[in-house]
C-alpha positions as CSV (number, residue, x, y, z in Angstrom):
1,M,-32.5,8.2,-79.6
2,L,-29.0,8.2,-80.8
3,A,-28.3,7.8,-84.2
4,V,-25.6,4.8,-85.4
5,E,-22.2,6.1,-84.9
6,S,-19.7,7.5,-87.9
7,K,-17.5,9.9,-88.8
8,A,-15.6,12.8,-86.9
9,A,-17.0,15.3,-84.5
10,T,-17.2,18.8,-86.1
11,S,-14.7,21.2,-85.7
12,D,-16.1,23.6,-83.1
13,S,-14.8,21.5,-80.0
14,T,-12.7,22.5,-76.9
15,D,-8.3,21.6,-76.6
16,S,-9.9,19.8,-72.8
17,P,-7.8,16.5,-72.5
18,D,-11.0,14.7,-72.3
19,T,-12.0,15.5,-75.6
20,N,-12.0,12.5,-78.0
21,P,-14.1,12.5,-81.0
22,T,-14.3,9.5,-81.9
23,R,-15.6,7.2,-78.8
24,S,-17.9,4.9,-79.3
25,W,-21.3,5.0,-77.2
26,N,-20.4,1.7,-75.7
27,Q,-16.8,3.3,-74.5
28,I,-19.1,6.1,-72.9
29,V,-21.5,4.0,-70.7
30,E,-19.0,1.3,-70.0
31,Q,-17.9,2.9,-66.5
32,V,-21.4,3.1,-65.4
33,N,-23.0,0.3,-66.9
34,P,-23.5,-1.3,-63.2
35,F,-25.4,2.0,-62.5
36,L,-27.6,1.7,-65.4
37,Q,-28.1,-2.2,-64.6
38,A,-29.2,-1.4,-61.4
39,V,-31.7,1.7,-63.1
40,N,-32.9,-1.5,-65.0
41,E,-33.6,-3.5,-62.3
42,R,-35.3,-1.1,-60.0
43,L,-37.6,0.2,-63.6
44,I,-38.6,-3.5,-63.2
45,Q,-39.6,-3.5,-59.2
46,Q,-41.4,-0.4,-60.2
47,A,-43.2,-1.8,-62.8
48,N,-44.5,-5.2,-60.8
49,D,-44.9,-2.2,-57.5
50,F,-49.0,-0.8,-59.8
51,D,-51.8,-2.8,-58.9
52,P,-51.9,-5.8,-60.9
53,K,-54.2,-5.5,-63.3
54,I,-51.9,-2.9,-64.6
55,V,-48.8,-4.3,-64.7
56,P,-48.6,-5.4,-68.3
57,Y,-48.9,-1.7,-68.9
58,A,-46.2,-0.6,-66.9
59,Q,-44.0,-3.9,-68.0
60,S,-44.6,-2.5,-71.3
61,A,-43.5,1.2,-70.9
62,L,-41.0,0.5,-68.1
63,N,-38.9,-2.7,-70.1
64,G,-35.5,-1.5,-70.2
65,S,-35.1,-0.6,-73.8
66,G,-33.6,2.7,-75.0
67,K,-30.3,3.4,-74.1
68,H,-31.2,5.3,-70.7
69,L,-29.6,9.4,-71.6
70,R,-30.8,10.5,-68.6
71,P,-29.9,7.7,-66.2
72,T,-26.3,8.2,-67.9
73,L,-26.3,12.0,-67.2
74,V,-27.1,10.9,-63.5
75,A,-24.3,8.1,-63.1
76,L,-21.5,10.9,-64.9
77,A,-23.1,13.8,-63.3
78,G,-22.6,12.0,-59.6
79,S,-19.1,10.5,-60.9
80,A,-17.9,14.2,-61.5
81,V,-18.1,15.3,-58.2
82,G,-17.9,12.6,-56.2
83,K,-19.3,8.5,-56.2
84,T,-22.8,7.6,-56.9
85,G,-24.8,5.4,-54.8
86,D,-28.5,4.3,-54.3
87,A,-29.9,7.4,-53.9
88,Q,-28.6,8.4,-57.2
89,V,-30.0,5.5,-58.4
90,T,-33.7,6.6,-57.2
91,V,-32.9,9.6,-59.0
92,A,-32.7,7.9,-62.4
93,V,-35.5,6.0,-61.8
94,I,-37.5,9.2,-61.2
95,I,-36.6,11.0,-63.9
96,E,-36.8,8.0,-66.7
97,M,-40.1,7.3,-65.4
98,V,-41.2,11.3,-65.7
99,H,-39.5,10.9,-69.1
100,L,-41.4,7.6,-70.0
101,A,-45.0,9.2,-68.9
102,T,-44.2,11.8,-71.5
103,L,-43.5,9.3,-74.1
104,V,-46.8,7.6,-73.4
105,H,-48.6,10.6,-73.6
106,D,-46.6,11.4,-76.9
107,D,-47.4,8.5,-78.6
108,V,-51.1,8.9,-77.9
109,M,-51.1,13.4,-79.2
110,D,-49.0,11.6,-82.1
111,E,-50.9,8.1,-82.8
112,A,-47.8,6.5,-83.0
113,Q,-48.2,3.1,-83.6
114,I,-44.8,1.9,-82.1
115,R,-42.0,2.6,-79.8
116,R,-38.5,1.5,-79.8
117,G,-39.5,-1.7,-82.0
118,Q,-42.8,-2.6,-80.3
119,L,-46.2,-1.4,-79.9
120,T,-47.3,1.7,-77.7
121,I,-49.2,1.9,-75.0
122,A,-52.0,3.4,-77.0
123,A,-51.9,1.4,-80.2
124,N,-51.8,-2.1,-78.3
125,W,-54.5,-1.1,-75.2
126,G,-56.1,2.7,-77.1
127,N,-55.8,6.2,-75.9
128,E,-58.2,5.9,-72.8
129,I,-55.7,3.2,-71.1
130,A,-52.8,5.2,-72.4
131,V,-53.4,8.9,-71.0
132,L,-54.4,7.6,-67.4
133,F,-51.5,5.3,-67.9
134,G,-49.1,8.1,-68.7
135,D,-50.7,9.8,-65.5
136,C,-50.4,6.8,-63.5
137,L,-46.1,7.7,-64.0
138,F,-45.9,10.9,-63.3
139,A,-47.6,10.0,-59.9
140,Q,-45.2,6.9,-59.2
141,A,-42.8,9.3,-60.0
142,L,-43.5,11.7,-57.6
143,K,-44.2,9.5,-54.9
144,L,-41.0,8.3,-55.3
145,A,-39.3,11.5,-54.7
146,S,-41.4,11.7,-51.8
147,S,-39.7,8.9,-49.9
148,F,-36.1,11.1,-49.7
149,P,-36.1,12.6,-46.3
150,T,-35.2,16.3,-48.3
151,T,-37.9,17.8,-49.7
152,E,-35.3,19.0,-52.2
153,V,-35.8,16.2,-54.6
154,C,-39.7,16.3,-54.5
155,R,-39.5,19.3,-55.3
156,A,-37.3,19.7,-58.0
157,V,-39.1,16.6,-59.9
158,A,-42.2,18.2,-59.6
159,M,-41.0,21.7,-60.9
160,A,-39.5,19.5,-63.9
161,T,-42.6,18.1,-64.9
162,N,-44.3,21.0,-64.3
163,T,-41.8,22.4,-66.8
164,V,-41.5,19.7,-69.2
165,C,-45.3,20.0,-69.7
166,T,-45.9,23.7,-70.2
167,G,-43.0,22.9,-73.3
168,E,-45.2,20.5,-74.7
169,I,-48.3,22.3,-74.1
170,L,-46.0,25.7,-75.8
171,Q,-45.1,23.4,-78.4
172,T,-48.8,21.9,-79.1
173,Q,-50.3,25.8,-79.5
174,H,-47.5,26.7,-82.0
175,R,-48.3,23.8,-84.1
176,R,-48.3,25.2,-88.0
177,N,-47.4,29.2,-86.4
178,F,-44.9,30.3,-88.9
179,E,-44.3,33.4,-87.6
180,L,-42.7,31.6,-84.1
181,S,-39.4,33.4,-82.6
182,R,-36.4,32.0,-82.4
183,R,-36.5,32.9,-79.0
184,E,-39.7,31.2,-78.6
185,Y,-38.8,27.9,-80.1
186,F,-35.7,27.4,-78.1
187,R,-37.3,28.5,-75.4
188,V,-40.3,25.5,-75.8
189,I,-37.5,23.1,-76.5
190,E,-35.5,24.1,-73.1
191,M,-38.4,23.3,-71.2
192,K,-39.7,20.1,-73.0
193,T,-36.2,18.6,-73.7
194,A,-33.5,20.3,-72.0
195,E,-35.4,20.7,-68.8
196,L,-35.1,16.6,-67.7
197,F,-31.0,17.1,-68.4
198,T,-30.7,19.7,-67.0
199,L,-32.7,18.2,-63.6
200,S,-30.4,14.8,-64.2
201,C,-27.6,16.7,-63.8
202,D,-28.9,18.8,-61.0
203,L,-30.5,16.2,-58.7
204,A,-26.6,14.2,-59.3
205,A,-24.4,17.2,-58.5
206,F,-27.0,17.6,-54.8
207,L,-27.0,14.0,-53.8
208,G,-23.1,14.0,-54.2
209,N,-22.7,17.1,-52.0
210,A,-21.3,18.8,-55.0
211,S,-20.3,22.8,-54.2
212,A,-22.7,25.7,-55.5
213,K,-20.3,26.4,-58.5
214,Q,-19.8,22.5,-59.6
215,R,-23.3,22.3,-59.1
216,A,-24.4,25.6,-61.4
217,A,-21.8,24.0,-64.0
218,L,-23.6,20.5,-64.4
219,R,-27.0,22.2,-64.5
220,Q,-25.5,24.8,-67.2
221,F,-24.3,21.1,-69.0
222,G,-27.4,19.4,-68.7
223,A,-29.2,22.5,-70.3
224,A,-27.0,22.9,-73.0
225,F,-26.6,19.7,-73.9
226,G,-30.4,18.8,-74.0
227,T,-31.1,21.9,-76.2
228,A,-28.3,20.4,-79.2
229,Y,-30.0,17.0,-78.6
230,Q,-33.3,18.9,-79.5
231,V,-32.1,20.4,-82.4
232,Y,-30.1,17.3,-83.3
233,D,-33.2,15.8,-83.6
234,D,-35.5,18.3,-85.1
235,C,-32.4,17.4,-87.8
236,V,-32.4,14.0,-88.1
237,D,-36.7,14.5,-88.7
238,L,-35.5,16.1,-92.0
239,F,-32.1,15.2,-92.9
240,G,-30.2,12.1,-93.8
241,S,-32.2,8.7,-94.5
242,E,-34.6,6.5,-92.7
243,T,-32.2,3.6,-92.0
244,A,-29.8,5.6,-90.3
245,A,-32.4,7.7,-88.3
246,G,-33.9,4.2,-87.0
247,K,-37.6,6.2,-88.0
248,S,-39.5,7.5,-90.6
249,L,-38.8,10.8,-91.3
250,G,-40.7,14.1,-91.6
251,T,-43.3,13.2,-88.7
252,D,-42.5,16.1,-87.1
253,L,-44.0,18.4,-89.9
254,A,-46.9,15.4,-90.4
255,K,-48.2,17.4,-87.1
256,G,-47.4,20.9,-88.1
257,K,-44.5,21.0,-85.3
258,L,-42.5,23.2,-87.0
259,T,-38.2,22.7,-86.7
260,W,-35.5,24.9,-86.8
261,P,-34.4,24.0,-90.0
262,V,-38.1,24.7,-91.0
263,L,-38.2,27.7,-89.5
264,L,-35.4,29.1,-90.8
265,A,-36.1,28.6,-94.4
266,W,-39.9,30.4,-93.9
267,E,-37.4,33.4,-92.4
268,R,-35.5,33.7,-95.2
269,A,-37.9,32.8,-98.4
270,S,-39.4,35.1,-100.6
271,A,-43.1,35.4,-100.0
272,A,-43.9,32.7,-103.0
273,D,-42.0,30.1,-101.4
274,R,-43.0,30.9,-97.7
275,E,-46.4,30.2,-99.2
276,N,-46.1,27.2,-100.6
277,L,-43.9,25.8,-97.8
278,E,-47.1,26.6,-95.4
279,S,-48.9,25.1,-97.6
280,L,-47.3,21.8,-98.1
281,I,-46.9,21.7,-94.3
282,Q,-50.7,22.4,-93.8
283,N,-51.9,20.0,-96.3
284,W,-49.5,17.6,-95.5
285,Q,-48.9,14.6,-97.2
286,P,-45.5,12.2,-97.0
287,Q,-44.8,13.0,-100.4
288,N,-44.7,16.5,-99.3
289,L,-41.0,15.8,-98.0
290,S,-39.0,16.1,-101.0
291,A,-40.6,19.6,-101.8
292,V,-40.3,20.8,-98.0
293,N,-36.2,19.4,-98.3
294,E,-35.7,21.3,-101.5
295,L,-36.7,24.3,-100.2
296,L,-34.6,24.1,-97.3
297,A,-32.2,23.2,-99.6
298,R,-32.7,26.4,-101.9
299,Y,-32.4,28.6,-98.7
300,E,-29.7,27.1,-97.5
301,T,-30.9,25.5,-93.7
302,F,-28.5,22.7,-93.4
303,E,-24.9,24.1,-92.2
304,P,-26.7,26.8,-90.1
305,S,-28.7,23.7,-88.2
306,L,-25.4,21.7,-87.2
307,K,-23.7,25.2,-86.4
308,V,-26.1,25.6,-84.1
309,I,-25.8,22.3,-82.2
310,A,-22.5,22.3,-82.1
311,K,-22.6,25.9,-80.7
312,Y,-24.8,24.5,-77.7
313,L,-22.3,21.5,-77.6
314,E,-19.3,23.9,-77.2
315,K,-21.0,25.8,-74.7
316,S,-21.6,22.5,-72.8
317,R,-18.3,21.8,-72.5
318,Q,-17.3,25.2,-71.5
319,A,-19.7,24.6,-68.8
320,L,-17.1,21.4,-67.3
321,K,-14.1,23.3,-67.6
322,I,-14.3,24.2,-63.7
323,L,-14.6,20.5,-62.5
324,P,-12.0,18.3,-61.5
325,E,-10.4,15.8,-63.9
326,S,-12.4,12.7,-62.8
327,S,-13.8,9.6,-65.0
328,G,-17.0,11.5,-64.9
329,R,-16.2,14.4,-66.5
330,S,-15.0,12.1,-69.4
331,G,-17.6,10.8,-69.8
332,L,-19.9,14.3,-70.1
333,F,-17.2,15.6,-72.2
334,G,-17.4,12.1,-74.4
335,L,-21.1,12.9,-74.8
336,A,-21.2,16.2,-76.6
337,D,-18.7,14.3,-78.7
338,F,-20.6,11.7,-79.6
339,L,-23.2,13.9,-80.3
340,A,-21.3,16.1,-82.6
341,Q,-20.4,13.0,-84.2
342,Q,-23.7,11.9,-84.9
343,T,-24.0,15.7,-86.3
344,A,-21.8,15.4,-88.5
345,S,-23.1,11.8,-90.2
346,L,-26.3,14.1,-91.2
347,T,-26.6,14.2,-95.1
348,V,-29.4,16.6,-97.1
349,S,-32.0,14.2,-98.4
350,I,-33.1,15.3,-101.3
């Protein structure tokens, strides 16, 4: 999730009184801790609702670890336009289950052994169980969505789930495709990552009876913030240290996933360096990361990558300006400031 806290945010920021570039994660979520606790309790309940034979898988997946960024978005977006209640908690649980289902499937495709400090379901029980249980999580999320008296929630969740899965398929199709266009790269990350951020803000606004303009603004915030978050995560995989990142570096490249800094380097590189970069990734070994980073530095991809994150964060802040002042609005600004702060902590690792 988000890495450790560090220095100030980038200079590209709004002049809103809600902006505070030194807020910590705990300060941001303090106001919604009761909401997040309710989400955790409901997730545990959902785990126990599965068939007894697969409850261990559910308990492993729905164990409440992680920062619950999407439920936090539901809570803050809901409180930005009114009050949050049981309906928003249920939506947060639904979206978190969809997200966790994608992680279960990701771990199969990436052959990941560890997730959030524990063995993945695939590593613990095998790929077949993991794939089928991921499907169960998707189905359970839709079942819960269908419990709402309106079809709007179920329809929105189903459409978003379809979009996320389509984005993952497109990313898989584009592995090691060095001619991937900028437009297609951003389309993929908007689908596979930003879509659930958008859904979190949208359904929170819908259940809070927000006006059409407020709902649109929160959707815009979710889409822009989610895109910034994915570009940041792409950069974390290349820049900085493993200690600060909290994970091994170069994992995207190991699977042939071409992220923004790599695509930018290839776009700028000479023919010889393009061939070298392609060879390093086509024939990936962990020790290739230093050579890749040398090419990223040679073609000055670091600062432009950070500027892309700053651009989307500023877009997310601008979307919030039509909302009335509230603790929820302030918290959403805080999320943007915190991600900017995390981005500023990245360094070139060569």
